[in-house]
PQR file with spaces between the fields and no chain letter, atoms N, CA, C, O and H, PARSE charges and radii, in Angstrom:
ATOM       1  N    UNK     1      -1.480   25.013  -18.669 -0.4000 1.5000
ATOM       2  CA   UNK     1      -1.956   24.120  -17.632 -0.0000 2.0000
ATOM       3  C    UNK     1      -2.245   24.923  -16.375  0.5500 1.7000
ATOM       4  O    UNK     1      -1.615   25.949  -16.120 -0.5500 1.4000
ATOM       5  N    UNK     2      -3.174   24.460  -15.619 -0.4000 1.5000
ATOM       6  CA   UNK     2      -3.571   25.121  -14.389 -0.0000 2.0000
ATOM       7  C    UNK     2      -2.445   25.058  -13.362  0.5500 1.7000
ATOM       8  O    UNK     2      -1.787   24.028  -13.213 -0.5500 1.4000
ATOM       9  H    UNK     2      -3.686   23.626  -15.827  0.4000 1.0000
ATOM      10  N    UNK     3      -2.227   26.180  -12.647 -0.4000 1.5000
ATOM      11  CA   UNK     3      -1.147   26.196  -11.655 -0.0000 2.0000
ATOM      12  C    UNK     3      -1.445   25.291  -10.478  0.5500 1.7000
ATOM      13  O    UNK     3      -0.517   24.783   -9.848 -0.5500 1.4000
ATOM      14  H    UNK     3      -2.762   27.016  -12.769  0.4000 1.0000
ATOM      15  N    UNK     4      -2.708   25.075  -10.164 -0.4000 1.5000
ATOM      16  CA   UNK     4      -3.052   24.168   -9.073 -0.0000 2.0000
ATOM      17  C    UNK     4      -2.647   22.742   -9.380  0.5500 1.7000
ATOM      18  O    UNK     4      -2.130   22.027   -8.523 -0.5500 1.4000
ATOM      19  H    UNK     4      -3.461   25.487  -10.676  0.4000 1.0000
ATOM      20  N    UNK     5      -2.893   22.338  -10.627 -0.4000 1.5000
ATOM      21  CA   UNK     5      -2.512   20.982  -11.034 -0.0000 2.0000
ATOM      22  C    UNK     5      -0.992   20.851  -11.049  0.5500 1.7000
ATOM      23  O    UNK     5      -0.455   19.809  -10.672 -0.5500 1.4000
ATOM      24  H    UNK     5      -3.313   22.919  -11.323  0.4000 1.0000
ATOM      25  N    UNK     6      -0.298   21.901  -11.481 -0.4000 1.5000
ATOM      26  CA   UNK     6       1.167   21.872  -11.487 -0.0000 2.0000
ATOM      27  C    UNK     6       1.706   21.776  -10.064  0.5500 1.7000
ATOM      28  O    UNK     6       2.695   21.084   -9.821 -0.5500 1.4000
ATOM      29  H    UNK     6      -0.734   22.748  -11.788  0.4000 1.0000
ATOM      30  N    UNK     7       1.060   22.468   -9.117 -0.4000 1.5000
ATOM      31  CA   UNK     7       1.508   22.404   -7.723 -0.0000 2.0000
ATOM      32  C    UNK     7       1.310   21.002   -7.155  0.5500 1.7000
ATOM      33  O    UNK     7       2.157   20.510   -6.410 -0.5500 1.4000
ATOM      34  H    UNK     7       0.257   23.030   -9.314  0.4000 1.0000
ATOM      35  N    UNK     8       0.205   20.362   -7.498 -0.4000 1.5000
ATOM      36  CA   UNK     8      -0.029   18.993   -7.041 -0.0000 2.0000
ATOM      37  C    UNK     8       1.002   18.058   -7.662  0.5500 1.7000
ATOM      38  O    UNK     8       1.503   17.154   -6.993 -0.5500 1.4000
ATOM      39  H    UNK     8      -0.483   20.762   -8.103  0.4000 1.0000
ATOM      40  N    UNK     9       1.321   18.267   -8.934 -0.4000 1.5000
ATOM      41  CA   UNK     9       2.317   17.427   -9.603 -0.0000 2.0000
ATOM      42  C    UNK     9       3.687   17.586   -8.954  0.5500 1.7000
ATOM      43  O    UNK     9       4.412   16.606   -8.784 -0.5500 1.4000
ATOM      44  H    UNK     9       0.914   19.001   -9.478  0.4000 1.0000
ATOM      45  N    UNK    10       4.040   18.807   -8.594 -0.4000 1.5000
ATOM      46  CA   UNK    10       5.330   19.041   -7.922 -0.0000 2.0000
ATOM      47  C    UNK    10       5.341   18.368   -6.556  0.5500 1.7000
ATOM      48  O    UNK    10       6.340   17.766   -6.163 -0.5500 1.4000
ATOM      49  H    UNK    10       3.451   19.603   -8.732  0.4000 1.0000
ATOM      50  N    UNK    11       4.224   18.472   -5.831 -0.4000 1.5000
ATOM      51  CA   UNK    11       4.160   17.835   -4.516 -0.0000 2.0000
ATOM      52  C    UNK    11       4.283   16.322   -4.633  0.5500 1.7000
ATOM      53  O    UNK    11       4.947   15.688   -3.813 -0.5500 1.4000
ATOM      54  H    UNK    11       3.413   18.962   -6.150  0.4000 1.0000
ATOM      55  N    UNK    12       3.652   15.742   -5.642 -0.4000 1.5000
ATOM      56  CA   UNK    12       3.767   14.290   -5.838 -0.0000 2.0000
ATOM      57  C    UNK    12       5.175   13.890   -6.256  0.5500 1.7000
ATOM      58  O    UNK    12       5.655   12.818   -5.888 -0.5500 1.4000
ATOM      59  H    UNK    12       3.113   16.257   -6.308  0.4000 1.0000
ATOM      60  N    UNK    13       5.841   14.756   -7.028 -0.4000 1.5000
ATOM      61  CA   UNK    13       7.208   14.451   -7.444 -0.0000 2.0000
ATOM      62  C    UNK    13       8.184   14.568   -6.277  0.5500 1.7000
ATOM      63  O    UNK    13       9.262   13.973   -6.311 -0.5500 1.4000
ATOM      64  H    UNK    13       5.452   15.627   -7.326  0.4000 1.0000
ATOM      65  N    UNK    14       7.819   15.327   -5.246 -0.4000 1.5000
ATOM      66  CA   UNK    14       8.700   15.472   -4.085 -0.0000 2.0000
ATOM      67  C    UNK    14       8.487   14.388   -3.032  0.5500 1.7000
ATOM      68  O    UNK    14       9.232   14.331   -2.053 -0.5500 1.4000
ATOM      69  H    UNK    14       6.944   15.810   -5.218  0.4000 1.0000
ATOM      70  N    UNK    15       7.496   13.536   -3.212 -0.4000 1.5000
ATOM      71  CA   UNK    15       7.280   12.448   -2.257 -0.0000 2.0000
ATOM      72  C    UNK    15       8.480   11.513   -2.126  0.5500 1.7000
ATOM      73  O    UNK    15       8.798   11.103   -1.010 -0.5500 1.4000
ATOM      74  H    UNK    15       6.892   13.582   -4.008  0.4000 1.0000
ATOM      75  N    UNK    16       9.160   11.158   -3.220 -0.4000 1.5000
ATOM      76  CA   UNK    16      10.343   10.299   -3.035 -0.0000 2.0000
ATOM      77  C    UNK    16      11.414   10.929   -2.153  0.5500 1.7000
ATOM      78  O    UNK    16      12.153   10.216   -1.475 -0.5500 1.4000
ATOM      79  H    UNK    16       8.901   11.491   -4.127  0.4000 1.0000
ATOM      80  N    UNK    17      11.505   12.243   -2.152 -0.4000 1.5000
ATOM      81  CA   UNK    17      12.490   12.909   -1.290 -0.0000 2.0000
ATOM      82  C    UNK    17      12.162   12.671    0.179  0.5500 1.7000
ATOM      83  O    UNK    17      13.048   12.374    0.980 -0.5500 1.4000
ATOM      84  H    UNK    17      10.904   12.823   -2.703  0.4000 1.0000
ATOM      85  N    UNK    18      10.891   12.802    0.526 -0.4000 1.5000
ATOM      86  CA   UNK    18      10.488   12.601    1.922 -0.0000 2.0000
ATOM      87  C    UNK    18      10.671   11.148    2.337  0.5500 1.7000
ATOM      88  O    UNK    18      11.191   10.863    3.416 -0.5500 1.4000
ATOM      89  H    UNK    18      10.171   13.043   -0.124  0.4000 1.0000
ATOM      90  N    UNK    19      10.243   10.239    1.481 -0.4000 1.5000
ATOM      91  CA   UNK    19      10.350    8.824    1.831 -0.0000 2.0000
ATOM      92  C    UNK    19      11.795    8.341    1.793  0.5500 1.7000
ATOM      93  O    UNK    19      12.145    7.392    2.495 -0.5500 1.4000
ATOM      94  H    UNK    19       9.820   10.470    0.605  0.4000 1.0000
ATOM      95  N    UNK    20      12.630    8.969    0.995 -0.4000 1.5000
ATOM      96  CA   UNK    20      14.045    8.598    0.980 -0.0000 2.0000
ATOM      97  C    UNK    20      14.694    8.946    2.316  0.5500 1.7000
ATOM      98  O    UNK    20      15.493    8.170    2.840 -0.5500 1.4000
ATOM      99  H    UNK    20      12.346    9.740    0.425  0.4000 1.0000
ATOM     100  N    UNK    21      14.354   10.106    2.866 -0.4000 1.5000
ATOM     101  CA   UNK    21      14.875   10.471    4.179 -0.0000 2.0000
ATOM     102  C    UNK    21      14.428    9.506    5.261  0.5500 1.7000
ATOM     103  O    UNK    21      15.207    9.138    6.140 -0.5500 1.4000
ATOM     104  H    UNK    21      13.704   10.736    2.441  0.4000 1.0000
ATOM     105  N    UNK    22      13.180    9.102    5.191 -0.4000 1.5000
ATOM     106  CA   UNK    22      12.667    8.129    6.153 -0.0000 2.0000
ATOM     107  C    UNK    22      13.379    6.783    5.996  0.5500 1.7000
ATOM     108  O    UNK    22      13.769    6.162    6.984 -0.5500 1.4000
ATOM     109  H    UNK    22      12.547    9.401    4.477  0.4000 1.0000
ATOM     110  N    UNK    23      13.540    6.349    4.775 -0.4000 1.5000
ATOM     111  CA   UNK    23      14.212    5.081    4.522 -0.0000 2.0000
ATOM     112  C    UNK    23      15.668    5.100    4.930  0.5500 1.7000
ATOM     113  O    UNK    23      16.190    4.106    5.435 -0.5500 1.4000
ATOM     114  H    UNK    23      13.223    6.854    3.972  0.4000 1.0000
ATOM     115  N    UNK    24      16.330    6.228    4.715 -0.4000 1.5000
ATOM     116  CA   UNK    24      17.742    6.329    5.103 -0.0000 2.0000
ATOM     117  C    UNK    24      17.892    6.279    6.622  0.5500 1.7000
ATOM     118  O    UNK    24      18.829    5.670    7.138 -0.5500 1.4000
ATOM     119  H    UNK    24      15.906    7.036    4.306  0.4000 1.0000
ATOM     120  N    UNK    25      16.985    6.907    7.319 -0.4000 1.5000
ATOM     121  CA   UNK    25      17.031    6.856    8.778 -0.0000 2.0000
ATOM     122  C    UNK    25      16.805    5.452    9.310  0.5500 1.7000
ATOM     123  O    UNK    25      17.495    5.007   10.227 -0.5500 1.4000
ATOM     124  H    UNK    25      16.223    7.401    6.899  0.4000 1.0000
ATOM     125  N    UNK    26      15.836    4.756    8.729 -0.4000 1.5000
ATOM     126  CA   UNK    26      15.574    3.379    9.149 -0.0000 2.0000
ATOM     127  C    UNK    26      16.757    2.463    8.833  0.5500 1.7000
ATOM     128  O    UNK    26      17.127    1.617    9.647 -0.5500 1.4000
ATOM     129  H    UNK    26      15.275    5.117    7.984  0.4000 1.0000
ATOM     130  N    UNK    27      17.344    2.636    7.658 -0.4000 1.5000
ATOM     131  CA   UNK    27      18.474    1.790    7.269 -0.0000 2.0000
ATOM     132  C    UNK    27      19.682    2.028    8.171  0.5500 1.7000
ATOM     133  O    UNK    27      20.383    1.087    8.544 -0.5500 1.4000
ATOM     134  H    UNK    27      17.043    3.324    6.997  0.4000 1.0000
ATOM     135  N    UNK    28      19.919    3.280    8.517 -0.4000 1.5000
ATOM     136  CA   UNK    28      21.041    3.589    9.397 -0.0000 2.0000
ATOM     137  C    UNK    28      20.826    3.004   10.787  0.5500 1.7000
ATOM     138  O    UNK    28      21.762    2.501   11.408 -0.5500 1.4000
ATOM     139  H    UNK    28      19.351    4.045    8.214  0.4000 1.0000
ATOM     140  N    UNK    29      19.602    3.073   11.267 -0.4000 1.5000
ATOM     141  CA   UNK    29      19.292    2.480   12.571 -0.0000 2.0000
ATOM     142  C    UNK    29      19.477    0.974   12.568  0.5500 1.7000
ATOM     143  O    UNK    29      20.022    0.408   13.516 -0.5500 1.4000
ATOM     144  H    UNK    29      18.841    3.482   10.762  0.4000 1.0000
ATOM     145  N    UNK    30      19.020    0.318   11.492 -0.4000 1.5000
ATOM     146  CA   UNK    30      19.179   -1.138   11.404 -0.0000 2.0000
ATOM     147  C    UNK    30      20.655   -1.527   11.278  0.5500 1.7000
ATOM     148  O    UNK    30      21.078   -2.550   11.817 -0.5500 1.4000
ATOM     149  H    UNK    30      18.578    0.778   10.722  0.4000 1.0000
ATOM     150  N    UNK    31      21.431   -0.715   10.571 -0.4000 1.5000
ATOM     151  CA   UNK    31      22.863   -1.001   10.449 -0.0000 2.0000
ATOM     152  C    UNK    31      23.567   -0.845   11.797  0.5500 1.7000
ATOM     153  O    UNK    31      24.466   -1.617   12.128 -0.5500 1.4000
ATOM     154  H    UNK    31      21.088    0.116   10.133  0.4000 1.0000
ATOM     155  N    UNK    32      23.153    0.157   12.568 -0.4000 1.5000
ATOM     156  CA   UNK    32      23.735    0.333   13.902 -0.0000 2.0000
ATOM     157  C    UNK    32      23.384   -0.854   14.796  0.5500 1.7000
ATOM     158  O    UNK    32      24.219   -1.322   15.569 -0.5500 1.4000
ATOM     159  H    UNK    32      22.422    0.784   12.299  0.4000 1.0000
ATOM     160  N    UNK    33      22.145   -1.339   14.689 -0.4000 1.5000
ATOM     161  CA   UNK    33      21.752   -2.520   15.464 -0.0000 2.0000
ATOM     162  C    UNK    33      22.553   -3.748   15.048  0.5500 1.7000
ATOM     163  O    UNK    33      22.998   -4.526   15.891 -0.5500 1.4000
ATOM     164  H    UNK    33      21.466   -0.959   14.062  0.4000 1.0000
ATOM     165  N    UNK    34      22.730   -3.912   13.743 -0.4000 1.5000
ATOM     166  CA   UNK    34      23.479   -5.075   13.251 -0.0000 2.0000
ATOM     167  C    UNK    34      24.935   -5.014   13.680  0.5500 1.7000
ATOM     168  O    UNK    34      25.530   -6.037   14.018 -0.5500 1.4000
ATOM     169  H    UNK    34      22.368   -3.279   13.058  0.4000 1.0000
ATOM     170  N    UNK    35      25.510   -3.823   13.667 -0.4000 1.5000
ATOM     171  CA   UNK    35      26.900   -3.673   14.101 -0.0000 2.0000
ATOM     172  C    UNK    35      27.025   -3.941   15.597  0.5500 1.7000
ATOM     173  O    UNK    35      28.029   -4.490   16.050 -0.5500 1.4000
ATOM     174  H    UNK    35      25.027   -2.991   13.392  0.4000 1.0000
ATOM     175  N    UNK    36      26.015   -3.557   16.359 -0.4000 1.5000
ATOM     176  CA   UNK    36      26.056   -3.814   17.802 -0.0000 2.0000
ATOM     177  C    UNK    36      25.955   -5.309   18.094  0.5500 1.7000
ATOM     178  O    UNK    36      26.554   -5.805   19.048 -0.5500 1.4000
ATOM     179  H    UNK    36      25.200   -3.111   15.991  0.4000 1.0000
ATOM     180  N    UNK    37      25.189   -6.022   17.263 -0.4000 1.5000
ATOM     181  CA   UNK    37      25.042   -7.464   17.479 -0.0000 2.0000
ATOM     182  C    UNK    37      26.256   -8.244   17.003  0.5500 1.7000
ATOM     183  O    UNK    37      26.667   -9.209   17.648 -0.5500 1.4000
ATOM     184  H    UNK    37      24.702   -5.619   16.489  0.4000 1.0000
ATOM     185  N    UNK    38      26.839   -7.831   15.872 -0.4000 1.5000
ATOM     186  CA   UNK    38      27.993   -8.539   15.314 -0.0000 2.0000
ATOM     187  C    UNK    38      29.082   -7.530   14.937  0.5500 1.7000
ATOM     188  O    UNK    38      29.173   -7.131   13.776 -0.5500 1.4000
ATOM     189  H    UNK    38      26.506   -7.047   15.348  0.4000 1.0000
ATOM     190  N    UNK    39      29.893   -7.121   15.884 -0.4000 1.5000
ATOM     191  CA   UNK    39      30.924   -6.125   15.592 -0.0000 2.0000
ATOM     192  C    UNK    39      31.952   -6.583   14.556  0.5500 1.7000
ATOM     193  O    UNK    39      32.546   -5.756   13.863 -0.5500 1.4000
ATOM     194  H    UNK    39      29.819   -7.445   16.827  0.4000 1.0000
ATOM     195  N    UNK    40      32.165   -7.903   14.448 -0.4000 1.5000
ATOM     196  CA   UNK    40      33.159   -8.389   13.483 -0.0000 2.0000
ATOM     197  C    UNK    40      32.689   -8.223   12.048  0.5500 1.7000
ATOM     198  O    UNK    40      33.510   -8.278   11.132 -0.5500 1.4000
ATOM     199  H    UNK    40      31.683   -8.575   15.011  0.4000 1.0000
ATOM     200  N    UNK    41      31.405   -8.024   11.824 -0.4000 1.5000
ATOM     201  CA   UNK    41      30.878   -7.848   10.463 -0.0000 2.0000
ATOM     202  C    UNK    41      30.656   -6.385   10.122  0.5500 1.7000
ATOM     203  O    UNK    41      29.938   -6.074    9.171 -0.5500 1.4000
ATOM     204  H    UNK    41      30.739   -7.979   12.568  0.4000 1.0000
ATOM     205  N    UNK    42      31.256   -5.491   10.878 -0.4000 1.5000
ATOM     206  CA   UNK    42      30.982   -4.065   10.668 -0.0000 2.0000
ATOM     207  C    UNK    42      31.458   -3.568    9.305  0.5500 1.7000
ATOM     208  O    UNK    42      30.828   -2.678    8.734 -0.5500 1.4000
ATOM     209  H    UNK    42      31.839   -5.743   11.650  0.4000 1.0000
ATOM     210  N    UNK    43      32.536   -4.108    8.773 -0.4000 1.5000
ATOM     211  CA   UNK    43      33.022   -3.678    7.460 -0.0000 2.0000
ATOM     212  C    UNK    43      32.042   -4.007    6.355  0.5500 1.7000
ATOM     213  O    UNK    43      31.759   -3.173    5.494 -0.5500 1.4000
ATOM     214  H    UNK    43      33.048   -4.832    9.237  0.4000 1.0000
ATOM     215  N    UNK    44      31.524   -5.229    6.380 -0.4000 1.5000
ATOM     216  CA   UNK    44      30.557   -5.647    5.362 -0.0000 2.0000
ATOM     217  C    UNK    44      29.241   -4.888    5.521  0.5500 1.7000
ATOM     218  O    UNK    44      28.616   -4.514    4.528 -0.5500 1.4000
ATOM     219  H    UNK    44      31.754   -5.906    7.079  0.4000 1.0000
ATOM     220  N    UNK    45      28.820   -4.662    6.758 -0.4000 1.5000
ATOM     221  CA   UNK    45      27.585   -3.921    7.015 -0.0000 2.0000
ATOM     222  C    UNK    45      27.729   -2.486    6.528  0.5500 1.7000
ATOM     223  O    UNK    45      26.805   -1.938    5.927 -0.5500 1.4000
ATOM     224  H    UNK    45      29.328   -4.965    7.564  0.4000 1.0000
ATOM     225  N    UNK    46      28.885   -1.872    6.785 -0.4000 1.5000
ATOM     226  CA   UNK    46      29.098   -0.482    6.372 -0.0000 2.0000
ATOM     227  C    UNK    46      29.102   -0.340    4.861  0.5500 1.7000
ATOM     228  O    UNK    46      28.519    0.602    4.326 -0.5500 1.4000
ATOM     229  H    UNK    46      29.635   -2.317    7.274  0.4000 1.0000
ATOM     230  N    UNK    47      29.749   -1.261    4.172 -0.4000 1.5000
ATOM     231  CA   UNK    47      29.793   -1.149    2.712 -0.0000 2.0000
ATOM     232  C    UNK    47      28.415   -1.353    2.096  0.5500 1.7000
ATOM     233  O    UNK    47      28.048   -0.657    1.150 -0.5500 1.4000
ATOM     234  H    UNK    47      30.223   -2.026    4.607  0.4000 1.0000
ATOM     235  N    UNK    48      27.657   -2.298    2.624 -0.4000 1.5000
ATOM     236  CA   UNK    48      26.299   -2.512    2.125 -0.0000 2.0000
ATOM     237  C    UNK    48      25.415   -1.314    2.439  0.5500 1.7000
ATOM     238  O    UNK    48      24.596   -0.900    1.619 -0.5500 1.4000
ATOM     239  H    UNK    48      27.956   -2.863    3.393  0.4000 1.0000
ATOM     240  N    UNK    49      25.589   -0.760    3.638 -0.4000 1.5000
ATOM     241  CA   UNK    49      24.805    0.418    4.025 -0.0000 2.0000
ATOM     242  C    UNK    49      25.106    1.597    3.114  0.5500 1.7000
ATOM     243  O    UNK    49      24.185    2.280    2.667 -0.5500 1.4000
ATOM     244  H    UNK    49      26.254   -1.096    4.305  0.4000 1.0000
ATOM     245  N    UNK    50      26.376    1.845    2.832 -0.4000 1.5000
ATOM     246  CA   UNK    50      26.728    2.978    1.983 -0.0000 2.0000
ATOM     247  C    UNK    50      26.196    2.817    0.568  0.5500 1.7000
ATOM     248  O    UNK    50      25.758    3.794   -0.040 -0.5500 1.4000
ATOM     249  H    UNK    50      27.124    1.290    3.195  0.4000 1.0000
ATOM     250  N    UNK    51      26.224    1.605    0.032 -0.4000 1.5000
ATOM     251  CA   UNK    51      25.662    1.359   -1.284 -0.0000 2.0000
ATOM     252  C    UNK    51      24.157    1.599   -1.282  0.5500 1.7000
ATOM     253  O    UNK    51      23.627    2.230   -2.197 -0.5500 1.4000
ATOM     254  H    UNK    51      26.579    0.810    0.525  0.4000 1.0000
ATOM     255  N    UNK    52      23.473    1.106   -0.271 -0.4000 1.5000
ATOM     256  CA   UNK    52      22.030    1.322   -0.164 -0.0000 2.0000
ATOM     257  C    UNK    52      21.671    2.783    0.007  0.5500 1.7000
ATOM     258  O    UNK    52      20.703    3.260   -0.586 -0.5500 1.4000
ATOM     259  H    UNK    52      23.903    0.594    0.472  0.4000 1.0000
ATOM     260  N    UNK    53      22.445    3.500    0.816 -0.4000 1.5000
ATOM     261  CA   UNK    53      22.178    4.928    1.016 -0.0000 2.0000
ATOM     262  C    UNK    53      22.417    5.718   -0.263  0.5500 1.7000
ATOM     263  O    UNK    53      21.686    6.667   -0.547 -0.5500 1.4000
ATOM     264  H    UNK    53      23.231    3.112    1.298  0.4000 1.0000
ATOM     265  N    UNK    54      23.422    5.343   -1.034 -0.4000 1.5000
ATOM     266  CA   UNK    54      23.684    6.035   -2.299 -0.0000 2.0000
ATOM     267  C    UNK    54      22.536    5.823   -3.283  0.5500 1.7000
ATOM     268  O    UNK    54      22.119    6.762   -3.962 -0.5500 1.4000
ATOM     269  H    UNK    54      24.016    4.572   -0.804  0.4000 1.0000
ATOM     270  N    UNK    55      22.026    4.605   -3.361 -0.4000 1.5000
ATOM     271  CA   UNK    55      20.899    4.338   -4.256 -0.0000 2.0000
ATOM     272  C    UNK    55      19.636    5.067   -3.800  0.5500 1.7000
ATOM     273  O    UNK    55      18.871    5.572   -4.621 -0.5500 1.4000
ATOM     274  H    UNK    55      22.364    3.843   -2.810  0.4000 1.0000
ATOM     275  N    UNK    56      19.426    5.117   -2.489 -0.4000 1.5000
ATOM     276  CA   UNK    56      18.265    5.834   -1.958 -0.0000 2.0000
ATOM     277  C    UNK    56      18.381    7.324   -2.223  0.5500 1.7000
ATOM     278  O    UNK    56      17.397    7.972   -2.580 -0.5500 1.4000
ATOM     279  H    UNK    56      20.047    4.706   -1.822  0.4000 1.0000
ATOM     280  N    UNK    57      19.565    7.865   -2.052 -0.4000 1.5000
ATOM     281  CA   UNK    57      19.774    9.298   -2.290 -0.0000 2.0000
ATOM     282  C    UNK    57      19.597    9.637   -3.763  0.5500 1.7000
ATOM     283  O    UNK    57      19.094   10.713   -4.089 -0.5500 1.4000
ATOM     284  H    UNK    57      20.365    7.338   -1.761  0.4000 1.0000
ATOM     285  N    UNK    58      19.999    8.745   -4.657 -0.4000 1.5000
ATOM     286  CA   UNK    58      19.794    9.019   -6.084 -0.0000 2.0000
ATOM     287  C    UNK    58      18.308    9.061   -6.420  0.5500 1.7000
ATOM     288  O    UNK    58      17.893    9.845   -7.274 -0.5500 1.4000
ATOM     289  H    UNK    58      20.408    7.871   -4.392  0.4000 1.0000
ATOM     290  N    UNK    59      17.503    8.230   -5.763 -0.4000 1.5000
ATOM     291  CA   UNK    59      16.058    8.277   -5.961 -0.0000 2.0000
ATOM     292  C    UNK    59      15.508    9.629   -5.505  0.5500 1.7000
ATOM     293  O    UNK    59      14.650   10.205   -6.172 -0.5500 1.4000
ATOM     294  H    UNK    59      17.841    7.593   -5.070  0.4000 1.0000
ATOM     295  N    UNK    60      15.994   10.131   -4.381 -0.4000 1.5000
ATOM     296  CA   UNK    60      15.549   11.430   -3.887 -0.0000 2.0000
ATOM     297  C    UNK    60      15.967   12.553   -4.839  0.5500 1.7000
ATOM     298  O    UNK    60      15.201   13.488   -5.073 -0.5500 1.4000
ATOM     299  H    UNK    60      16.691    9.663   -3.838  0.4000 1.0000
ATOM     300  N    UNK    61      17.162   12.464   -5.377 -0.4000 1.5000
ATOM     301  CA   UNK    61      17.636   13.494   -6.300 -0.0000 2.0000
ATOM     302  C    UNK    61      16.822   13.484   -7.583  0.5500 1.7000
ATOM     303  O    UNK    61      16.489   14.544   -8.112 -0.5500 1.4000
ATOM     304  H    UNK    61      17.785   11.705   -5.187  0.4000 1.0000
ATOM     305  N    UNK    62      16.496   12.292   -8.093 -0.4000 1.5000
ATOM     306  CA   UNK    62      15.658   12.207   -9.290 -0.0000 2.0000
ATOM     307  C    UNK    62      14.280   12.817   -9.041  0.5500 1.7000
ATOM     308  O    UNK    62      13.744   13.511   -9.905 -0.5500 1.4000
ATOM     309  H    UNK    62      16.766   11.430   -7.663  0.4000 1.0000
ATOM     310  N    UNK    63      13.713   12.566   -7.882 -0.4000 1.5000
ATOM     311  CA   UNK    63      12.423   13.171   -7.543 -0.0000 2.0000
ATOM     312  C    UNK    63      12.512   14.679   -7.459  0.5500 1.7000
ATOM     313  O    UNK    63      11.612   15.382   -7.918 -0.5500 1.4000
ATOM     314  H    UNK    63      14.149   12.002   -7.180  0.4000 1.0000
ATOM     315  N    UNK    64      13.594   15.186   -6.875 -0.4000 1.5000
ATOM     316  CA   UNK    64      13.775   16.632   -6.754 -0.0000 2.0000
ATOM     317  C    UNK    64      13.953   17.288   -8.121  0.5500 1.7000
ATOM     318  O    UNK    64      13.369   18.338   -8.389 -0.5500 1.4000
ATOM     319  H    UNK    64      14.325   14.615   -6.502  0.4000 1.0000
ATOM     320  N    UNK    65      14.756   16.672   -8.981 -0.4000 1.5000
ATOM     321  CA   UNK    65      14.971   17.221  -10.326 -0.0000 2.0000
ATOM     322  C    UNK    65      13.678   17.186  -11.128  0.5500 1.7000
ATOM     323  O    UNK    65      13.378   18.128  -11.863 -0.5500 1.4000
ATOM     324  H    UNK    65      15.230   15.819   -8.764  0.4000 1.0000
ATOM     325  N    UNK    66      12.914   16.114  -10.995 -0.4000 1.5000
ATOM     326  CA   UNK    66      11.629   16.043  -11.677 -0.0000 2.0000
ATOM     327  C    UNK    66      10.694   17.139  -11.191  0.5500 1.7000
ATOM     328  O    UNK    66       9.986   17.751  -11.990 -0.5500 1.4000
ATOM     329  H    UNK    66      13.157   15.350  -10.399  0.4000 1.0000
ATOM     330  N    UNK    67      10.687   17.392   -9.881 -0.4000 1.5000
ATOM     331  CA   UNK    67       9.848   18.460   -9.339 -0.0000 2.0000
ATOM     332  C    UNK    67      10.290   19.817   -9.883  0.5500 1.7000
ATOM     333  O    UNK    67       9.448   20.654  -10.206 -0.5500 1.4000
ATOM     334  H    UNK    67      11.262   16.894   -9.232  0.4000 1.0000
ATOM     335  N    UNK    68      11.599   20.045   -9.988 -0.4000 1.5000
ATOM     336  CA   UNK    68      12.069   21.316  -10.536 -0.0000 2.0000
ATOM     337  C    UNK    68      11.679   21.478  -12.004  0.5500 1.7000
ATOM     338  O    UNK    68      11.288   22.563  -12.433 -0.5500 1.4000
ATOM     339  H    UNK    68      12.283   19.365   -9.725  0.4000 1.0000
ATOM     340  N    UNK    69      11.785   20.401  -12.762 -0.4000 1.5000
ATOM     341  CA   UNK    69      11.406   20.464  -14.176 -0.0000 2.0000
ATOM     342  C    UNK    69       9.921   20.771  -14.301  0.5500 1.7000
ATOM     343  O    UNK    69       9.522   21.602  -15.117 -0.5500 1.4000
ATOM     344  H    UNK    69      12.102   19.519  -12.413  0.4000 1.0000
ATOM     345  N    UNK    70       9.107   20.108  -13.498 -0.4000 1.5000
ATOM     346  CA   UNK    70       7.661   20.365  -13.550 -0.0000 2.0000
ATOM     347  C    UNK    70       7.371   21.797  -13.147  0.5500 1.7000
ATOM     348  O    UNK    70       6.572   22.477  -13.790 -0.5500 1.4000
ATOM     349  H    UNK    70       9.431   19.434  -12.835  0.4000 1.0000
ATOM     350  N    UNK    71       8.019   22.263  -12.079 -0.4000 1.5000
ATOM     351  CA   UNK    71       7.745   23.609  -11.566 -0.0000 2.0000
ATOM     352  C    UNK    71       8.111   24.693  -12.576  0.5500 1.7000
ATOM     353  O    UNK    71       7.364   25.656  -12.747 -0.5500 1.4000
ATOM     354  H    UNK    71       8.668   21.711  -11.557  0.4000 1.0000
ATOM     355  N    UNK    72       9.235   24.546  -13.235 -0.4000 1.5000
ATOM     356  CA   UNK    72       9.658   25.597  -14.145 -0.0000 2.0000
ATOM     357  C    UNK    72       9.092   25.453  -15.557  0.5500 1.7000
ATOM     358  O    UNK    72       9.091   26.410  -16.330 -0.5500 1.4000
ATOM     359  H    UNK    72       9.842   23.763  -13.096  0.4000 1.0000
ATOM     360  N    UNK    73       8.613   24.259  -15.889 -0.4000 1.5000
ATOM     361  CA   UNK    73       8.049   24.064  -17.211 -0.0000 2.0000
ATOM     362  C    UNK    73       6.554   24.342  -17.243  0.5500 1.7000
ATOM     363  O    UNK    73       6.065   24.992  -18.167 -0.5500 1.4000
ATOM     364  H    UNK    73       8.614   23.481  -15.261  0.4000 1.0000
ATOM     365  N    UNK    74       5.833   23.865  -16.259 -0.4000 1.5000
ATOM     366  CA   UNK    74       4.380   23.970  -16.283 -0.0000 2.0000
ATOM     367  C    UNK    74       3.844   25.197  -15.547  0.5500 1.7000
ATOM     368  O    UNK    74       2.799   25.731  -15.920 -0.5500 1.4000
ATOM     369  H    UNK    74       6.230   23.337  -15.509  0.4000 1.0000
ATOM     370  N    UNK    75       4.537   25.645  -14.523 -0.4000 1.5000
ATOM     371  CA   UNK    75       3.995   26.757  -13.728 -0.0000 2.0000
ATOM     372  C    UNK    75       4.353   28.104  -14.306  0.5500 1.7000
ATOM     373  O    UNK    75       3.972   29.135  -13.752 -0.5500 1.4000
ATOM     374  H    UNK    75       5.386   25.211  -14.221  0.4000 1.0000
């Protein structure tokens, strides 16, 4: 396979990593806003935030592993 096509495939596989970072930043900001508005719900907000961040991070890790597999298999 052409190395140019493999490089494009790796770049596309790394997109979830970039968007996961953006999503995690937005989620953390919204959680901070929610905690500021309702301090008594901070425990529930924190647990939901941590679950969401873990799922988002797993998406980023899957994208990174896919990019590594593509890079070392096709290039």
